[in-house]
C-alpha positions as a Markdown table, in Angstrom:
| # | Residue | x | y | z |
|---|---|---|---|---|
| 1 | Met | 31.6 | -3.4 | 27.7 |
| 2 | Thr | 27.8 | -2.9 | 27.7 |
| 3 | Asp | 25.4 | -5.7 | 28.1 |
| 4 | Phe | 23.4 | -6.1 | 24.9 |
| 5 | His | 19.9 | -7.5 | 25.1 |
| 6 | Glu | 18.2 | -8.7 | 21.9 |
| 7 | Lys | 15.0 | -6.7 | 21.3 |
| 8 | Arg | 13.8 | -8.3 | 18.1 |
| 9 | Ala | 10.6 | -10.3 | 18.2 |
| 10 | Ala | 11.9 | -13.0 | 15.8 |
| 11 | Glu | 15.4 | -14.3 | 15.1 |
| 12 | Arg | 17.0 | -13.0 | 11.8 |
| 13 | Phe | 18.8 | -15.3 | 9.4 |
| 14 | Ala | 21.5 | -14.7 | 6.8 |
| 15 | Val | 20.2 | -15.0 | 3.3 |
| 16 | Ser | 21.6 | -17.1 | 0.5 |
| 17 | Pro | 24.1 | -15.5 | -1.8 |
| 18 | His | 21.5 | -15.4 | -4.6 |
| 19 | Val | 19.1 | -13.1 | -2.7 |
| 20 | Asp | 19.0 | -9.4 | -3.7 |
| 21 | Cys | 16.9 | -6.4 | -2.8 |
| 22 | Ala | 15.5 | -5.4 | -6.2 |
| 23 | Phe | 14.0 | -2.1 | -5.1 |
| 24 | Ala | 14.1 | 0.3 | -2.1 |
| 25 | Ser | 12.7 | 3.8 | -2.0 |
| 26 | Pro | 11.8 | 6.2 | 0.8 |
| 27 | Val | 8.2 | 7.2 | 1.3 |
| 28 | Leu | 8.5 | 11.0 | 0.8 |
| 29 | Glu | 5.1 | 12.3 | 1.7 |
| 30 | Asp | 2.2 | 11.1 | 3.8 |
| 31 | Phe | -1.3 | 12.0 | 2.5 |
| 32 | Gly | -2.9 | 10.8 | 5.7 |
| 33 | Lys | -6.1 | 8.9 | 5.7 |
| 34 | Ile | -7.7 | 8.7 | 2.2 |
| 35 | Lys | -11.0 | 7.3 | 1.0 |
| 36 | Ile | -11.2 | 4.1 | -1.0 |
| 37 | Lys | -13.9 | 4.5 | -3.7 |
| 38 | Asn | -13.7 | 0.9 | -5.1 |
| 39 | Ile | -11.4 | -2.0 | -5.4 |
| 40 | Ser | -10.9 | -5.2 | -7.5 |
| 41 | Ser | -8.3 | -7.9 | -7.2 |
| 42 | Thr | -5.9 | -5.9 | -9.5 |
| 43 | Gly | -6.8 | -2.3 | -9.0 |
| 44 | Val | -8.1 | 0.4 | -6.6 |
| 45 | Gly | -9.9 | 3.7 | -6.9 |
| 46 | Leu | -8.9 | 6.3 | -4.3 |
| 47 | Ile | -10.1 | 9.8 | -3.4 |
| 48 | Val | -7.1 | 12.0 | -2.4 |
| 49 | Thr | -6.7 | 15.6 | -1.6 |
| 50 | Glu | -3.3 | 16.1 | -3.3 |
| 51 | Pro | -2.5 | 15.8 | -7.0 |
| 52 | Val | -0.4 | 12.7 | -7.9 |
| 53 | Ala | 1.4 | 12.0 | -11.1 |
| 54 | Thr | 0.5 | 9.2 | -13.5 |
| 55 | Gly | 3.1 | 6.4 | -13.1 |
| 56 | Met | 3.8 | 7.4 | -9.5 |
| 57 | Leu | 4.1 | 4.5 | -7.0 |
| 58 | Leu | 2.0 | 4.8 | -3.8 |
| 59 | Val | 2.1 | 2.7 | -0.7 |
| 60 | Ile | -1.4 | 2.1 | 0.8 |
| 61 | Lys | -2.5 | 0.3 | 3.9 |
| 62 | Leu | -5.9 | -1.4 | 3.5 |
| 63 | Val | -7.8 | -1.9 | 6.8 |
| 64 | Asn | -11.1 | -3.6 | 7.7 |
| 65 | Ser | -11.1 | -3.5 | 11.5 |
| 66 | Asp | -14.3 | -5.5 | 11.8 |
| 67 | Lys | -12.6 | -8.4 | 10.1 |
| 68 | Lys | -9.2 | -7.7 | 11.7 |
| 69 | Phe | -7.7 | -7.4 | 8.2 |
| 70 | Thr | -4.8 | -5.2 | 7.3 |
| 71 | Lys | -2.6 | -5.3 | 4.2 |
| 72 | Thr | 0.1 | -2.9 | 2.9 |
| 73 | Met | 0.2 | -2.7 | -0.9 |
| 74 | Leu | 2.0 | -0.9 | -3.7 |
| 75 | Val | -0.2 | 0.9 | -6.2 |
| 76 | Arg | 0.9 | 2.3 | -9.6 |
| 77 | Val | -1.1 | 5.4 | -10.5 |
| 78 | Val | -2.8 | 5.0 | -13.9 |
| 79 | His | -4.9 | 8.3 | -13.7 |
| 80 | Ala | -5.6 | 11.2 | -11.4 |
| 81 | Thr | -8.8 | 13.0 | -12.3 |
| 82 | Pro | -9.7 | 16.3 | -10.7 |
| 83 | Gln | -13.1 | 16.3 | -9.1 |
| 84 | Ala | -15.5 | 19.3 | -8.5 |
| 85 | Ser | -15.0 | 19.0 | -4.8 |
| 86 | Gly | -11.3 | 19.9 | -5.1 |
| 87 | Thr | -10.2 | 16.3 | -4.6 |
| 88 | Tyr | -8.7 | 13.8 | -7.1 |
| 89 | Leu | -10.0 | 10.4 | -8.2 |
| 90 | Val | -7.0 | 8.2 | -8.5 |
| 91 | Gly | -7.1 | 4.9 | -10.3 |
| 92 | Gly | -4.2 | 2.5 | -9.9 |
| 93 | Thr | -3.1 | -1.0 | -10.4 |
| 94 | Leu | -2.0 | -3.2 | -7.5 |
| 95 | Asp | 1.6 | -4.4 | -7.7 |
| 96 | Thr | 0.4 | -7.8 | -6.4 |
| 97 | Pro | -3.2 | -8.9 | -6.9 |
| 98 | Leu | -5.4 | -9.5 | -3.9 |
| 99 | Thr | -6.5 | -13.0 | -3.3 |
| 100 | Tyr | -10.2 | -13.9 | -3.4 |
| 101 | Glu | -10.2 | -14.1 | 0.4 |
| 102 | Glu | -8.5 | -10.7 | 0.8 |
| 103 | Leu | -10.9 | -9.1 | -1.6 |
| 104 | Cys | -13.8 | -10.6 | 0.3 |
| 105 | Ala | -12.4 | -9.2 | 3.6 |
| 106 | Leu | -12.6 | -5.7 | 2.0 |
| 107 | Val | -16.0 | -5.8 | 0.2 |
| 108 | Met | -18.2 | -8.0 | 2.4 |
């Protein structure tokens, strides 16, 4: 029998019988680093190099290294407008709004 050593950083616990996973989906494609044009507590404007469909769900990771801030968010695409530069301006709504403190960490 092999000697098993726990490698997890934190102990895991069983959930109550009423807990479900409401949604799970693979991330199919990585666009790489994209530019954030603007942001509010409920939405974000992105500049991307690939076309995306209205209604598509994107996972984005917001980072401000100066403030040691990172947050992974879900964004529902509302529009994807082609730009003269060959890029696309994508507007989307955040699945969960940013708090005032989180928004400040990104804009100040």
